[in-house]
C-alpha atoms as a printed R data frame, in Angstrom:
    type eleno elety resid chain resno       x       y       z
1   ATOM     1    CA   MET     A     1 114.806  95.891 105.689
2   ATOM     2    CA   LYS     A     2 117.827  94.705 106.942
3   ATOM     3    CA   ARG     A     3 118.485  94.025 110.906
4   ATOM     4    CA   ALA     A     4 120.744  94.376 112.998
5   ATOM     5    CA   LYS     A     5 120.113  91.717 115.439
6   ATOM     6    CA   PHE     A     6 122.896  90.559 118.347
7   ATOM     7    CA   ALA     A     7 123.526  86.797 118.276
8   ATOM     8    CA   SER     A     8 121.522  86.427 121.600
9   ATOM     9    CA   SER     A     9 119.103  87.356 120.680
10  ATOM    10    CA   PHE     A    10 117.467  86.241 116.991
11  ATOM    11    CA   LEU     A    11 117.920  82.532 117.162
12  ATOM    12    CA   CYS     A    12 115.121  80.735 118.219
13  ATOM    13    CA   ALA     A    13 112.718  81.578 115.040
14  ATOM    14    CA   ALA     A    14 115.645  80.409 112.471
15  ATOM    15    CA   VAL     A    15 116.063  77.271 114.270
16  ATOM    16    CA   VAL     A    16 112.281  76.705 115.072
17  ATOM    17    CA   ALA     A    17 111.958  77.931 111.474
18  ATOM    18    CA   SER     A    18 114.902  75.257 109.934
19  ATOM    19    CA   GLY     A    19 112.491  72.233 111.764
20  ATOM    20    CA   VAL     A    20 115.763  70.777 113.214
21  ATOM    21    CA   SER     A    21 115.271  70.446 117.557
22  ATOM    22    CA   GLY     A    22 117.879  70.869 120.018
23  ATOM    23    CA   VAL     A    23 117.983  67.023 120.397
24  ATOM    24    CA   GLN     A    24 118.371  66.384 116.337
25  ATOM    25    CA   MET     A    25 121.263  69.013 116.950
26  ATOM    26    CA   LEU     A    26 123.050  67.933 119.553
27  ATOM    27    CA   ALA     A    27 123.975  64.640 117.614
28  ATOM    28    CA   GLN     A    28 124.878  66.546 114.664
29  ATOM    29    CA   LEU     A    29 128.955  66.820 115.734
30  ATOM    30    CA   PRO     A    30 131.678  67.508 113.651
31  ATOM    31    CA   ALA     A    31 134.442  64.849 113.334
32  ATOM    32    CA   ASN     A    32 136.567  66.184 115.264
33  ATOM    33    CA   ALA     A    33 134.789  66.860 118.075
34  ATOM    34    CA   THR     A    34 133.479  65.384 121.031
35  ATOM    35    CA   VAL     A    35 131.429  66.690 123.875
36  ATOM    36    CA   TYR     A    36 133.158  68.151 126.951
37  ATOM    37    CA   ALA     A    37 130.291  68.993 129.428
38  ATOM    38    CA   SER     A    38 126.594  69.040 128.501
39  ATOM    39    CA   GLY     A    39 123.050  70.158 130.871
40  ATOM    40    CA   LEU     A    40 124.243  74.132 129.903
41  ATOM    41    CA   GLU     A    41 121.955  77.180 130.056
42  ATOM    42    CA   GLY     A    42 122.327  78.856 127.010
43  ATOM    43    CA   PRO     A    43 126.559  79.026 126.866
44  ATOM    44    CA   ARG     A    44 128.698  81.964 125.945
45  ATOM    45    CA   GLY     A    45 132.087  83.158 126.770
46  ATOM    46    CA   LEU     A    46 134.342  80.280 128.685
47  ATOM    47    CA   ALA     A    47 137.928  80.758 130.486
48  ATOM    48    CA   PHE     A    48 140.231  78.667 131.933
49  ATOM    49    CA   GLY     A    49 141.427  79.316 135.490
50  ATOM    50    CA   ARG     A    50 145.130  78.195 136.480
51  ATOM    51    CA   ASP     A    51 144.025  75.009 137.470
52  ATOM    52    CA   GLY     A    52 142.639  73.827 134.272
53  ATOM    53    CA   THR     A    53 139.020  74.516 135.494
54  ATOM    54    CA   LEU     A    54 136.813  75.866 132.853
55  ATOM    55    CA   TYR     A    55 134.701  78.713 133.650
56  ATOM    56    CA   VAL     A    56 131.152  79.406 131.479
57  ATOM    57    CA   ALA     A    57 128.862  82.050 131.330
58  ATOM    58    CA   GLU     A    58 125.580  81.113 130.837
59  ATOM    59    CA   ALA     A    59 122.554  83.291 129.855
60  ATOM    60    CA   GLY     A    60 120.078  81.034 131.651
61  ATOM    61    CA   LEU     A    61 116.490  80.936 131.153
62  ATOM    62    CA   GLY     A    62 114.882  84.600 131.400
63  ATOM    63    CA   GLY     A    63 112.087  85.498 134.037
64  ATOM    64    CA   THR     A    64 108.696  86.714 134.105
65  ATOM    65    CA   VAL     A    65 108.726  89.867 135.405
66  ATOM    66    CA   LEU     A    66 107.786  92.980 132.220
67  ATOM    67    CA   ASN     A    67 109.245  95.849 131.884
68  ATOM    68    CA   SER     A    68 107.095  98.853 132.503
69  ATOM    69    CA   PRO     A    69 106.915 101.098 129.438
70  ATOM    70    CA   LYS     A    70 106.054 103.986 132.264
71  ATOM    71    CA   THR     A    71 109.411 103.559 133.740
72  ATOM    72    CA   CYS     A    72 111.495 101.627 131.026
73  ATOM    73    CA   MET     A    73 112.609 102.380 127.623
74  ATOM    74    CA   GLN     A    74 111.156  99.714 125.521
75  ATOM    75    CA   VAL     A    75 112.991  97.735 123.029
76  ATOM    76    CA   PRO     A    76 111.101  97.702 119.524
77  ATOM    77    CA   ASN     A    77 110.591  94.649 117.762
78  ATOM    78    CA   ILE     A    78 111.367  92.090 119.863
79  ATOM    79    CA   GLY     A    79 110.348  93.747 123.145
80  ATOM    80    CA   PRO     A    80 108.914  93.927 125.946
81  ATOM    81    CA   TYR     A    81 111.693  91.763 128.015
82  ATOM    82    CA   LYS     A    82 110.953  89.596 130.823
83  ATOM    83    CA   GLY     A    83 113.496  89.381 133.442
84  ATOM    84    CA   GLY     A    84 114.339  87.368 136.053
85  ATOM    85    CA   LEU     A    85 117.931  86.096 138.171
86  ATOM    86    CA   THR     A    86 118.157  82.992 136.380
87  ATOM    87    CA   ALA     A    87 121.503  83.511 134.720
88  ATOM    88    CA   ARG     A    88 124.588  81.722 136.207
89  ATOM    89    CA   ILE     A    89 128.427  80.998 135.636
90  ATOM    90    CA   SER     A    90 129.756  77.271 135.616
91  ATOM    91    CA   LYS     A    91 132.614  75.373 136.718
92  ATOM    92    CA   ILE     A    92 133.542  72.716 134.726
93  ATOM    93    CA   ASP     A    93 136.529  70.688 136.605
94  ATOM    94    CA   THR     A    94 139.133  68.897 134.144
95  ATOM    95    CA   ASN     A    95 136.794  65.663 133.857
96  ATOM    96    CA   GLY     A    96 133.996  67.102 132.297
97  ATOM    97    CA   THR     A    97 131.907  67.507 135.373
98  ATOM    98    CA   ARG     A    98 129.052  70.609 135.442
99  ATOM    99    CA   THR     A    99 128.761  72.714 138.717
100 ATOM   100    CA   THR     A   100 127.762  76.422 139.844
101 ATOM   101    CA   LEU     A   101 130.603  78.388 141.125
102 ATOM   102    CA   SER     A   102 127.655  81.477 140.743
103 ATOM   103    CA   SER     A   103 123.876  81.661 140.379
104 ATOM   104    CA   GLY     A   104 121.030  84.569 140.495
105 ATOM   105    CA   LEU     A   105 122.453  86.870 138.074
106 ATOM   106    CA   PRO     A   106 120.263  88.497 135.773
107 ATOM   107    CA   SER     A   107 118.531  86.911 132.536
108 ATOM   108    CA   ALA     A   108 115.652  88.140 129.822
109 ATOM   109    CA   VAL     A   109 114.220  86.116 127.562
110 ATOM   110    CA   ASP     A   110 112.450  88.438 124.603
111 ATOM   111    CA   ILE     A   111 108.944  87.443 122.951
112 ATOM   112    CA   MET     A   112 110.887  85.003 120.368
113 ATOM   113    CA   GLY     A   113 112.038  83.209 123.460
114 ATOM   114    CA   ASP     A   114 115.580  84.611 122.748
115 ATOM   115    CA   VAL     A   115 118.034  85.519 126.140
116 ATOM   116    CA   LEU     A   116 120.305  87.729 127.191
117 ATOM   117    CA   GLY     A   117 122.417  87.343 130.230
118 ATOM   118    CA   VAL     A   118 126.087  86.783 131.256
119 ATOM   119    CA   ALA     A   119 127.813  87.247 128.004
120 ATOM   120    CA   ASP     A   120 131.135  86.290 129.272
121 ATOM   121    CA   VAL     A   121 134.098  85.875 131.399
122 ATOM   122    CA   ALA     A   122 137.651  86.617 131.994
123 ATOM   123    CA   PHE     A   123 140.576  86.447 134.220
124 ATOM   124    CA   GLN     A   124 142.993  89.516 135.159
125 ATOM   125    CA   ASN     A   125 145.752  89.081 138.017
126 ATOM   126    CA   GLY     A   126 144.090  85.299 138.794
127 ATOM   127    CA   ASN     A   127 140.622  87.420 139.363
128 ATOM   128    CA   LEU     A   128 137.685  86.342 137.537
129 ATOM   129    CA   TYR     A   129 135.503  88.890 136.308
130 ATOM   130    CA   ALA     A   130 132.306  88.606 134.655
131 ATOM   131    CA   VAL     A   131 130.820  91.087 132.035
132 ATOM   132    CA   THR     A   132 126.283  90.972 132.120
133 ATOM   133    CA   ALA     A   133 124.070  91.726 129.022
134 ATOM   134    CA   GLY     A   134 120.634  90.555 130.410
135 ATOM   135    CA   GLY     A   135 120.842  93.605 133.428
136 ATOM   136    CA   GLY     A   136 118.710  97.258 133.316
137 ATOM   137    CA   CYS     A   137 115.580  98.468 133.492
138 ATOM   138    CA   SER     A   138 114.566  97.465 129.478
139 ATOM   139    CA   HIS     A   139 115.246  93.462 130.220
140 ATOM   140    CA   GLY     A   140 113.242  93.177 133.109
141 ATOM   141    CA   ASN     A   141 115.834  93.805 135.767
142 ATOM   142    CA   THR     A   142 115.613  97.273 137.142
143 ATOM   143    CA   ALA     A   143 117.467  96.241 140.580
144 ATOM   144    CA   PHE     A   144 120.347  94.399 138.980
145 ATOM   145    CA   PRO     A   145 121.822  96.729 135.586
146 ATOM   146    CA   ASN     A   146 124.526  95.434 133.118
147 ATOM   147    CA   ALA     A   147 127.864  95.304 135.013
148 ATOM   148    CA   LEU     A   148 131.486  94.319 134.797
149 ATOM   149    CA   LEU     A   149 131.268  92.086 138.501
150 ATOM   150    CA   GLN     A   150 134.272  90.175 139.990
151 ATOM   151    CA   ILE     A   151 133.537  86.697 141.055
152 ATOM   152    CA   ASP     A   152 134.715  84.802 144.008
153 ATOM   153    CA   LEU     A   153 136.627  82.015 142.987
154 ATOM   154    CA   LYS     A   154 136.064  80.036 146.187
155 ATOM   155    CA   ASP     A   155 131.819  80.629 147.364
156 ATOM   156    CA   GLY     A   156 131.209  82.094 144.117
157 ATOM   157    CA   SER     A   157 129.676  85.770 144.934
158 ATOM   158    CA   TRP     A   158 130.237  88.652 143.239
159 ATOM   159    CA   LYS     A   159 130.801  92.197 143.408
160 ATOM   160    CA   THR     A   160 130.259  95.432 141.026
161 ATOM   161    CA   VAL     A   161 133.145  96.993 139.317
162 ATOM   162    CA   ALA     A   162 131.334  99.818 137.068
163 ATOM   163    CA   ASN     A   163 127.540  99.839 136.189
164 ATOM   164    CA   LEU     A   164 127.348  99.151 132.064
165 ATOM   165    CA   SER     A   165 123.885 100.319 131.512
166 ATOM   166    CA   ARG     A   166 124.781 104.254 132.975
167 ATOM   167    CA   ALA     A   167 128.201 104.021 130.969
168 ATOM   168    CA   LEU     A   168 125.725 104.131 127.781
169 ATOM   169    CA   VAL     A   169 124.069 106.612 128.752
170 ATOM   170    CA   GLU     A   170 127.457 108.518 130.145
171 ATOM   171    CA   PHE     A   171 129.317 107.774 126.501
172 ATOM   172    CA   PRO     A   172 126.234 107.881 123.540
173 ATOM   173    CA   ALA     A   173 127.611 106.256 120.961
174 ATOM   174    CA   LYS     A   174 127.325 108.322 117.757
175 ATOM   175    CA   ILE     A   175 125.208 105.967 114.838
176 ATOM   176    CA   THR     A   176 122.462 103.191 116.711
177 ATOM   177    CA   SER     A   177 119.356 101.366 114.747
178 ATOM   178    CA   PRO     A   178 116.294 102.709 115.939
179 ATOM   179    CA   ASP     A   179 114.909  99.192 115.066
180 ATOM   180    CA   ASP     A   180 116.371  97.336 117.431
181 ATOM   181    CA   TYR     A   181 118.200 100.242 120.051
182 ATOM   182    CA   GLU     A   182 118.925  98.664 123.334
183 ATOM   183    CA   PRO     A   183 118.996 101.084 126.466
184 ATOM   184    CA   ASP     A   184 120.851  99.160 128.319
185 ATOM   185    CA   GLY     A   185 123.084  96.911 125.374
186 ATOM   186    CA   THR     A   186 123.368  93.504 124.707
187 ATOM   187    CA   TRP     A   187 127.132  93.414 126.139
188 ATOM   188    CA   TYR     A   188 129.808  90.358 124.642
189 ATOM   189    CA   GLY     A   189 133.150  90.342 124.387
190 ATOM   190    CA   LEU     A   190 135.264  90.827 127.205
191 ATOM   191    CA   ILE     A   191 139.402  90.619 127.499
192 ATOM   192    CA   SER     A   192 142.391  91.067 130.316
193 ATOM   193    CA   SER     A   193 144.411  93.658 128.347
194 ATOM   194    CA   ASN     A   194 147.122  96.124 130.334
195 ATOM   195    CA   GLY     A   195 145.713  96.100 133.444
196 ATOM   196    CA   SER     A   196 142.395  96.710 132.555
197 ATOM   197    CA   LEU     A   197 138.757  94.856 132.000
198 ATOM   198    CA   ILE     A   198 138.181  95.070 127.830
199 ATOM   199    CA   THR     A   199 134.496  94.786 126.459
200 ATOM   200    CA   VAL     A   200 132.513  95.023 123.611
201 ATOM   201    CA   GLU     A   201 128.732  96.685 123.445
202 ATOM   202    CA   PRO     A   202 127.486  95.304 120.004
203 ATOM   203    CA   ASN     A   203 124.361  97.147 119.641
204 ATOM   204    CA   HIS     A   204 125.359 100.705 120.223
205 ATOM   205    CA   GLY     A   205 128.805  99.671 118.333
206 ATOM   206    CA   GLN     A   206 131.209 100.350 121.012
207 ATOM   207    CA   VAL     A   207 134.086  99.205 123.066
208 ATOM   208    CA   PHE     A   208 134.993 100.286 126.415
209 ATOM   209    CA   SER     A   209 137.941  99.930 129.431
210 ATOM   210    CA   VAL     A   210 137.204  99.583 132.646
211 ATOM   211    CA   THR     A   211 139.830  99.366 135.662
212 ATOM   212    CA   PRO     A   212 139.912  96.826 138.584
213 ATOM   213    CA   GLY     A   213 138.539  99.824 139.991
214 ATOM   214    CA   GLY     A   214 135.748 100.765 138.478
215 ATOM   215    CA   ARG     A   215 136.946 103.540 136.280
216 ATOM   216    CA   VAL     A   216 134.836 103.211 133.141
217 ATOM   217    CA   SER     A   217 136.363 105.028 129.382
218 ATOM   218    CA   GLN     A   218 135.487 104.464 125.942
219 ATOM   219    CA   VAL     A   219 138.276 102.793 123.635
220 ATOM   220    CA   ILE     A   220 136.534 103.574 120.577
221 ATOM   221    CA   ASP     A   221 132.858 104.062 119.242
222 ATOM   222    CA   VAL     A   222 132.974 101.826 116.286
223 ATOM   223    CA   SER     A   223 129.773 102.750 114.685
224 ATOM   224    CA   ALA     A   224 131.573 106.822 114.720
225 ATOM   225    CA   SER     A   225 133.164 106.049 110.980
226 ATOM   226    CA   GLN     A   226 131.727 102.188 110.416
227 ATOM   227    CA   GLY     A   227 127.708 102.957 110.838
228 ATOM   228    CA   HIS     A   228 126.118  99.788 112.982
229 ATOM   229    CA   ILE     A   229 128.033  96.909 111.927
230 ATOM   230    CA   VAL     A   230 127.429  94.973 115.289
231 ATOM   231    CA   PRO     A   231 131.020  94.255 116.854
232 ATOM   232    CA   THR     A   232 131.276  92.140 119.331
233 ATOM   233    CA   SER     A   233 134.279  90.123 119.984
234 ATOM   234    CA   LEU     A   234 138.070  91.757 120.772
235 ATOM   235    CA   VAL     A   235 141.830  90.633 121.033
236 ATOM   236    CA   GLU     A   236 144.588  92.479 121.677
237 ATOM   237    CA   GLU     A   237 148.745  91.352 120.766
238 ATOM   238    CA   GLN     A   238 151.232  93.581 121.658
239 ATOM   239    CA   GLY     A   239 149.021  96.448 122.550
240 ATOM   240    CA   VAL     A   240 147.303  96.788 119.058
241 ATOM   241    CA   LEU     A   241 143.743  95.072 119.498
242 ATOM   242    CA   TYR     A   242 141.462  93.871 116.620
243 ATOM   243    CA   VAL     A   243 138.140  93.807 116.701
244 ATOM   244    CA   GLY     A   244 135.270  91.719 115.303
245 ATOM   245    CA   ASN     A   245 131.667  92.437 113.947
246 ATOM   246    CA   LEU     A   246 128.637  90.118 112.979
247 ATOM   247    CA   ASN     A   247 127.269  92.117 110.677
248 ATOM   248    CA   LEU     A   248 123.813  92.784 109.284
249 ATOM   249    CA   PHE     A   249 120.333  90.011 108.692
250 ATOM   250    CA   PRO     A   250 120.082  88.915 106.801
251 ATOM   251    CA   ILE     A   251 123.426  86.844 106.312
252 ATOM   252    CA   ASP     A   252 125.540  88.318 103.026
253 ATOM   253    CA   PRO     A   253 128.507  85.843 103.581
254 ATOM   254    CA   GLN     A   254 132.262  86.928 104.019
255 ATOM   255    CA   TRP     A   255 131.071  90.556 104.579
256 ATOM   256    CA   ALA     A   256 131.742  90.394 108.039
257 ATOM   257    CA   LYS     A   257 135.064  91.710 109.127
258 ATOM   258    CA   VAL     A   258 138.452  92.196 111.601
259 ATOM   259    CA   MET     A   259 139.359  95.910 112.201
260 ATOM   260    CA   THR     A   260 142.903  96.799 113.532
261 ATOM   261    CA   VAL     A   261 142.792  99.590 115.918
262 ATOM   262    CA   ALA     A   262 145.447 101.167 117.351
263 ATOM   263    CA   ARG     A   263 146.951 104.407 119.614
264 ATOM   264    CA   GLY     A   264 150.607 105.616 119.695
265 ATOM   265    CA   VAL     A   265 152.189 102.845 118.492
266 ATOM   266    CA   LEU     A   266 154.810 102.258 114.577
267 ATOM   267    CA   ILE     A   267 154.478  98.629 114.353
268 ATOM   268    CA   GLN     A   268 153.552  96.112 111.499
269 ATOM   269    CA   ASN     A   269 150.712  94.378 112.042
270 ATOM   270    CA   PRO     A   270 151.850  92.057 114.896
271 ATOM   271    CA   LEU     A   271 149.287  89.549 113.841
272 ATOM   272    CA   PRO     A   272 149.867  86.698 111.302
273 ATOM   273    CA   GLY     A   273 148.389  87.523 107.865
274 ATOM   274    CA   PHE     A   274 147.200  91.501 108.397
275 ATOM   275    CA   ASN     A   275 149.668  93.350 106.661
276 ATOM   276    CA   GLY     A   276 150.413  96.872 105.896
277 ATOM   277    CA   PRO     A   277 152.130  99.195 109.228
278 ATOM   278    CA   ILE     A   278 150.044 100.736 111.640
279 ATOM   279    CA   ASP     A   279 150.362 104.475 112.316
280 ATOM   280    CA   SER     A   280 151.056 106.391 115.601
281 ATOM   281    CA   PHE     A   281 147.956 108.296 116.682
282 ATOM   282    CA   PHE     A   282 146.956 110.154 120.022
283 ATOM   283    CA   ASN     A   283 143.772 108.311 119.911
284 ATOM   284    CA   TRP     A   284 142.485 104.730 119.595
285 ATOM   285    CA   ASN     A   285 141.609 104.370 115.398
286 ATOM   286    CA   ILE     A   286 140.736 102.025 112.986
287 ATOM   287    CA   VAL     A   287 143.447 101.857 110.793
288 ATOM   288    CA   SER     A   288 142.644  98.450 108.530
289 ATOM   289    CA   SER     A   289 140.682  95.992 108.632
290 ATOM   290    CA   LYS     A   290 140.688  92.396 106.879
291 ATOM   291    CA   ALA     A   291 137.117  91.520 105.103
292 ATOM   292    CA   GLY     A   292 135.919  87.217 104.019
293 ATOM   293    CA   PHE     A   293 134.520  86.726 107.335
294 ATOM   294    CA   THR     A   294 130.775  86.111 108.716
295 ATOM   295    CA   THR     A   295 128.935  86.627 111.603
296 ATOM   296    CA   ILE     A   296 131.564  86.807 114.451
297 ATOM   297    CA   VAL     A   297 131.533  86.098 117.257
298 ATOM   298    CA   SER     A   298 133.988  84.992 119.138
299 ATOM   299    CA   MET     A   299 137.533  85.410 118.611
300 ATOM   300    CA   LYS     A   300 140.859  84.318 119.909
301 ATOM   301    CA   ILE     A   301 144.687  84.137 119.663
302 ATOM   302    CA   GLY     A   302 146.207  80.357 119.006
303 ATOM   303    CA   PRO     A   303 148.869  78.338 120.423
304 ATOM   304    CA   ASP     A   304 150.693  78.855 116.836
305 ATOM   305    CA   GLY     A   305 150.068  83.029 116.804
306 ATOM   306    CA   LEU     A   306 147.132  82.991 114.567
307 ATOM   307    CA   LEU     A   307 144.204  84.504 115.180
308 ATOM   308    CA   TYR     A   308 141.212  82.251 115.217
309 ATOM   309    CA   VAL     A   309 137.431  83.224 114.677
310 ATOM   310    CA   LEU     A   310 134.011  81.627 115.582
311 ATOM   311    CA   GLU     A   311 131.663  82.450 113.260
312 ATOM   312    CA   LEU     A   312 127.672  81.817 114.051
313 ATOM   313    CA   SER     A   313 126.429  81.063 111.100
314 ATOM   314    CA   ASP     A   314 128.324  81.046 107.664
315 ATOM   315    CA   ALA     A   315 124.959  80.525 105.610
316 ATOM   316    CA   ALA     A   316 123.150  82.999 103.393
317 ATOM   317    CA   GLY     A   317 119.606  84.194 104.843
318 ATOM   318    CA   ASN     A   318 118.525  83.535 108.552
319 ATOM   319    CA   PRO     A   319 121.372  81.944 111.365
320 ATOM   320    CA   THR     A   320 121.763  77.830 109.760
321 ATOM   321    CA   PRO     A   321 121.930  75.256 112.435
322 ATOM   322    CA   GLY     A   322 125.079  73.222 111.364
323 ATOM   323    CA   ALA     A   323 126.392  76.584 109.692
324 ATOM   324    CA   GLY     A   324 128.916  77.460 112.202
325 ATOM   325    CA   LYS     A   325 132.450  77.073 112.105
326 ATOM   326    CA   VAL     A   326 136.272  78.093 112.995
327 ATOM   327    CA   VAL     A   327 138.361  79.725 111.092
328 ATOM   328    CA   ARG     A   328 141.998  80.678 111.344
329 ATOM   329    CA   VAL     A   329 143.708  83.032 109.548
330 ATOM   330    CA   THR     A   330 147.116  81.419 107.341
331 ATOM   331    CA   ARG     A   331 150.394  83.472 108.065
332 ATOM   332    CA   SER     A   332 149.580  84.160 103.858
333 ATOM   333    CA   GLY     A   333 146.656  86.238 105.127
334 ATOM   334    CA   ALA     A   334 144.425  83.064 103.631
335 ATOM   335    CA   ILE     A   335 141.180  82.010 105.868
336 ATOM   336    CA   GLN     A   336 141.046  78.380 106.297
337 ATOM   337    CA   ASP     A   337 138.816  75.814 107.971
338 ATOM   338    CA   VAL     A   338 139.195  74.541 111.680
339 ATOM   339    CA   VAL     A   339 136.087  72.964 112.055
340 ATOM   340    CA   THR     A   340 132.559  73.247 110.450
341 ATOM   341    CA   GLY     A   341 128.996  71.866 111.369
342 ATOM   342    CA   LEU     A   342 128.920  73.618 114.668
343 ATOM   343    CA   ALA     A   343 125.336  74.711 115.708
344 ATOM   344    CA   VAL     A   344 124.858  78.365 116.712
345 ATOM   345    CA   PRO     A   345 127.995  78.379 118.918
346 ATOM   346    CA   THR     A   346 128.383  82.280 120.369
347 ATOM   347    CA   GLY     A   347 131.965  81.576 122.460
348 ATOM   348    CA   MET     A   348 135.525  79.740 122.718
349 ATOM   349    CA   THR     A   349 138.666  79.448 124.394
350 ATOM   350    CA   PHE     A   350 142.262  77.785 123.780
351 ATOM   351    CA   GLY     A   351 142.104  75.210 127.039
352 ATOM   352    CA   PRO     A   352 146.110  73.999 128.385
353 ATOM   353    CA   ASP     A   353 146.107  71.026 126.046
354 ATOM   354    CA   GLY     A   354 145.967  73.395 123.165
355 ATOM   355    CA   ARG     A   355 142.512  72.204 121.902
356 ATOM   356    CA   LEU     A   356 139.395  74.261 121.261
357 ATOM   357    CA   TYR     A   357 136.060  74.664 123.548
358 ATOM   358    CA   VAL     A   358 133.238  75.927 121.903
359 ATOM   359    CA   SER     A   359 130.357  76.818 123.235
360 ATOM   360    CA   ASN     A   360 127.309  74.961 121.106
361 ATOM   361    CA   LEU     A   361 123.843  75.544 120.905
362 ATOM   362    CA   GLY     A   362 124.641  78.881 122.732
363 ATOM   363    CA   ALA     A   363 122.202  80.783 121.421
364 ATOM   364    CA   ALA     A   364 119.430  77.658 120.638
365 ATOM   365    CA   PRO     A   365 115.914  77.943 121.571
366 ATOM   366    CA   GLN     A   366 115.775  78.578 125.059
367 ATOM   367    CA   GLY     A   367 115.646  75.830 127.109
368 ATOM   368    CA   THR     A   368 118.233  73.628 124.590
369 ATOM   369    CA   PRO     A   369 120.690  72.011 126.458
370 ATOM   370    CA   GLY     A   370 123.586  73.734 125.700
371 ATOM   371    CA   GLN     A   371 127.205  72.311 125.205
372 ATOM   372    CA   ILE     A   372 131.103  72.712 125.458
373 ATOM   373    CA   LEU     A   373 132.491  71.143 122.321
374 ATOM   374    CA   ARG     A   374 136.170  69.899 122.632
375 ATOM   375    CA   ILE     A   375 137.945  70.182 119.368
376 ATOM   376    CA   GLU     A   376 141.362  68.843 117.782
377 ATOM   377    CA   VAL     A   377 143.155  71.613 116.050
378 ATOM   378    CA   PRO     A   378 143.929  70.091 112.598
379 ATOM   379    CA   ALA     A   379 147.890  71.232 111.268
380 ATOM   380    CA   VAL     A   380 147.724  74.501 109.644
381 ATOM   381    CA   GLN     A   381 148.192  73.806 105.415
């Protein structure tokens, strides 16, 4: 049976089965990469502040509290989760030195040792926001649901902007998978767009918008037209959203895609390599897509205006350490390798210096030290 386990909850078995230890993976760096920071606990999404400080969402180490079958819906096949407050947000200065900004955030570990925690961070109007994936009753964190949080940059304290576990109840997806249904979701990508925060929930297949005041609305239910394809990440350009998906397992290379999602516009696709006009719609709709990708976990628009896509593993079958890569879509529409040889990467961003920064070993087994790699981006061929 094909399963659609999300990126942060399926890699322990794959890495162990490969016979590759965390130490070995740390030594296998791509030629155009250097280690910018290490010693991270499940690094996921990344965002640079105005002063050049890099902020890192970390899944943490899980916990010891089992969700109760009497009060919480169980997650099939990989549950019950053990929850705790071990997730955090780190900040890394321009010398690559890591310090903890926020700690005590919800983290959860499943029966295979895979961890959910803080999934991504993003800035809006100088304020730092974070989206969590390890919260909620089904993850053993009954008192701390999955949420969009605003983080104080001075002392690391936070306030809840929106309860995202509740949002999945208020806006049920049309199609979900009974094989791996996550009641509290496995929230992942987060971006700032037009005064709101937009986040992706892969397990239910939905995209949500949250205002700074906490109003939650569904942008689009991807599952309604695409089924259970596990959308993970998004970017926005000129009012158009581009949403990438992980796809199902075992991995079938080049069948993940980037979907163009638009509303109220009548323009050409603003991203180079995505051809064709976009019609005007009242609601958000998937108006086109571009295939040829594998296991998309992050997307960013580069300084050159091209779309860069982080792939967890482009090898067929189970996720393979060393098979992670970054590709970009050229102006002709070709998909071109930027860096290969990554080990289960989970997040990326561009730095003020124009280099790529990637969360490497972000989905390795629980307790494997994660790292941030700095990538020299080759010229477009």
